[in-house]
C-alpha positions in Angstrom: 149.5 -1.4 -95.8 146.5 -3.1 -97.4 146.7 -4.0 -101.1 144.1 -3.0 -103.6 143.3 -6.7 -104.3 142.7 -7.5 -100.6 140.3 -4.6 -100.2 138.1 -5.6 -103.1 134.8 -7.0 -101.9 135.3 -5.6 -98.4 133.1 -3.0 -96.9 135.2 -0.9 -94.5 132.4 1.5 -93.9 130.1 -1.3 -92.5 129.9 -1.1 -88.7 130.9 -4.0 -86.6 127.6 -5.5 -85.3 129.1 -6.2 -81.9 130.1 -2.5 -81.6 126.7 -1.2 -82.5 125.1 0.9 -79.8 122.4 -0.9 -77.8 119.0 0.8 -77.5 116.8 1.0 -74.3 114.4 -1.5 -75.9 117.2 -4.0 -76.5 118.4 -3.7 -73.0 114.8 -4.2 -71.7 114.4 -7.3 -73.9 117.5 -8.9 -72.5 116.3 -8.1 -69.0 113.0 -9.9 -69.8 114.9 -13.0 -71.0 116.9 -12.9 -67.7 113.6 -12.6 -65.6 112.2 -15.6 -67.5 115.4 -17.5 -66.8 115.4 -16.9 -63.1 111.7 -17.9 -62.9 112.5 -21.2 -64.6 115.4 -21.9 -62.3 118.1 -21.5 -64.9 119.7 -18.6 -62.9 120.0 -18.2 -59.2 119.2 -14.8 -57.7 122.9 -13.8 -57.5 123.5 -14.6 -61.1 120.3 -12.8 -62.1 121.2 -9.7 -60.1 124.7 -9.6 -61.7 123.5 -10.1 -65.2 120.6 -7.6 -64.9 122.9 -4.9 -63.7 125.3 -5.6 -66.6 122.4 -5.5 -69.1 121.2 -2.1 -68.0 124.8 -0.8 -68.0 125.6 -2.3 -71.4 126.3 0.2 -74.2 126.8 -2.1 -77.2 125.4 -5.3 -78.7 128.7 -7.0 -78.0 128.2 -6.4 -74.2 124.6 -7.6 -74.3 124.9 -10.8 -76.3 127.1 -12.8 -73.8 124.5 -12.2 -71.0 122.0 -14.4 -72.7 124.2 -16.6 -74.9 123.6 -19.7 -72.6 119.8 -19.0 -72.3 116.9 -19.9 -74.5 114.4 -17.3 -75.8 111.2 -17.6 -73.6 109.0 -20.3 -75.1 111.7 -21.7 -77.4 115.0 -23.5 -77.3 116.8 -20.9 -79.4 119.4 -18.5 -78.0 118.5 -14.8 -77.6 121.0 -12.5 -79.2 120.0 -8.8 -79.3 118.2 -7.9 -82.5 119.3 -4.7 -84.4 115.7 -4.5 -85.7 114.3 -4.1 -82.2 114.3 -0.4 -81.9 112.8 2.3 -79.6 110.3 3.7 -82.1 112.5 6.6 -83.4 110.4 6.9 -86.6 107.4 8.0 -84.6 109.5 10.9 -83.1 110.8 12.4 -86.4 108.6 15.0 -87.9 106.6 18.0 -86.7 106.7 21.7 -86.3 109.7 23.0 -84.2 108.9 24.3 -80.8 111.6 27.0 -81.0 114.7 27.6 -83.0 116.9 29.5 -80.6 117.4 30.2 -76.9 119.3 33.0 -75.0 120.5 33.2 -71.5 122.0 36.6 -70.4 122.9 36.6 -66.7 120.1 34.0 -66.4 119.1 30.7 -67.7 117.0 28.7 -70.2 115.7 25.2 -70.5 114.4 23.1 -73.4 113.2 19.8 -72.1 110.3 17.3 -72.1 108.4 16.6 -75.3 109.5 19.6 -77.3 110.2 19.4 -81.0 113.8 20.1 -82.0 114.3 22.0 -85.3 116.8 21.0 -87.9 119.0 23.9 -86.8 118.9 25.2 -83.2 121.1 28.0 -81.8 121.8 28.7 -78.1 123.6 31.7 -76.6 124.7 31.8 -72.9 126.3 35.0 -71.8 127.2 34.9 -68.1 124.3 32.5 -67.7 123.4 28.9 -68.3 121.2 26.7 -70.5 120.0 23.1 -70.5 118.9 21.3 -73.7 117.4 17.9 -73.0 116.8 15.7 -76.0 115.7 12.5 -74.1 112.0 12.9 -74.6 112.1 15.3 -77.6 110.7 15.0 -81.1 112.8 16.0 -84.1 111.8 18.1 -87.1 114.1 16.1 -89.3 116.6 13.2 -89.1 119.7 15.5 -89.2 119.9 18.2 -86.5 122.6 20.8 -85.9 122.8 22.5 -82.5 125.0 25.6 -82.4 126.1 26.6 -78.9 127.9 29.9 -78.0 129.0 30.3 -74.4 130.7 33.5 -73.2 131.5 33.2 -69.5 128.5 30.9 -69.3 127.6 27.3 -70.0 125.3 25.1 -72.0 124.5 21.5 -71.0 123.1 19.1 -73.6 121.5 15.8 -72.4 121.0 13.0 -74.9 119.7 9.4 -74.5 122.3 6.6 -74.8 121.0 5.5 -78.2 121.1 8.9 -80.0 123.9 9.3 -82.5 125.8 12.5 -81.5 128.8 14.2 -83.0 130.5 17.1 -81.2 132.8 19.5 -83.2 132.8 22.8 -81.3 135.8 24.8 -80.2 136.9 26.0 -76.7 139.0 29.1 -76.3 140.0 29.7 -72.7 137.0 27.5 -72.0 135.8 23.9 -72.6 133.9 22.3 -75.4 133.5 18.7 -74.2 133.8 16.1 -77.1 133.4 13.0 -75.0 129.6 12.9 -75.7 130.3 12.0 -79.4 129.1 8.4 -80.1 127.3 6.3 -82.6 123.7 5.4 -81.9 120.6 3.7 -83.2 120.9 4.0 -87.1 117.1 4.5 -87.3 117.2 7.6 -85.1 118.2 11.2 -85.6 121.8 12.3 -86.1 122.7 15.3 -83.9 125.7 17.5 -84.5 126.8 19.9 -81.7 129.0 22.7 -82.8 129.9 26.3 -81.7 132.3 28.2 -79.5 133.0 28.3 -75.8 134.9 31.4 -74.7 135.7 31.6 -71.0 132.7 29.2 -70.7 131.8 25.6 -71.3 129.6 23.3 -73.4 129.0 19.7 -72.4 127.1 16.7 -73.9 126.0 14.1 -71.4 124.4 10.8 -72.0 121.6 9.8 -69.5 118.9 7.3 -69.4 115.3 8.5 -70.1 113.4 9.2 -66.9 111.1 6.3 -67.5 114.0 3.9 -67.9 115.8 5.3 -64.9 112.6 4.9 -62.8 112.1 1.3 -64.1 115.7 0.4 -63.1 115.2 1.8 -59.6 112.0 -0.2 -59.2 113.7 -3.3 -60.5 116.6 -2.9 -58.0 114.1 -2.4 -55.2 112.2 -5.5 -56.2 115.4 -7.5 -56.4 116.5 -6.4 -53.0 113.1 -7.3 -51.5 113.2 -10.7 -53.2 116.8 -11.3 -51.9 115.8 -10.3 -48.4 112.8 -12.7 -48.5 115.1 -15.5 -49.9 117.5 -14.9 -47.0 114.7 -15.0 -44.5 113.4 -18.2 -46.0 116.8 -19.8 -45.9 117.2 -18.8 -42.2 113.8 -20.3 -41.4 114.7 -23.5 -43.1 118.0 -23.6 -41.3 116.3 -23.1 -37.9 113.7 -25.8 -38.7 116.5 -28.2 -39.7 118.3 -27.6 -36.5 115.2 -28.1 -34.5 114.4 -31.4 -36.2 118.0 -32.5 -35.7 117.8 -31.8 -32.0 114.5 -33.7 -31.6 116.1 -36.6 -33.4 119.1 -36.6 -31.0 116.8 -36.5 -28.0 114.7 -39.5 -29.3 117.9 -41.5 -29.8 119.1 -40.7 -26.3 
């Protein structure tokens, strides 16, 4: 039990910086520090590959910071902790006229994806059908958004980027309303609340990287594999050359 005196001056509502959700821009900035480090010889390719994969998989600042704790910022001698101020530009994506305020799927389907503008309140109905609501590239009418989903023998899938604050509070009756998608996000971004009812149906919230980020990660992995293959080829060539020189030396000595 905490005494009143010990709680004075404390701020229990302040989030732990290490537990703050990392944004795509922060992950990319850490990846850039790692690229600079391998180019300068501070990391070998194996360490770089391991840390880069961990950087893109990191979900919080506490997972990012150790990856560059022993490395300088490019062009300086200072360490490079992730900066909470380095954001993905959410402010530019808040504001605008809603594209639509509701969607219905009756023995069919609907999609809301791409650069559509999400209203402050969006309602989706799926009756023996399915719908997809993708917020990864979307704009938002306001900072607070409520998405109401009603699924009757149908389903609604909501896709959000990893740095979007999302709270799920719906109810499932003889169906499923997945609450695992609830998570804090970038405090400068929108706050999305997903609520509603799933009756003999399901509503899910899934976190996925933006398509551009996913494409960049695939290209980065492809580049790393090519560099690794070339490094191995070079090592084999050097080994063969070393053996050849060693044999020539032995013949001369004989």
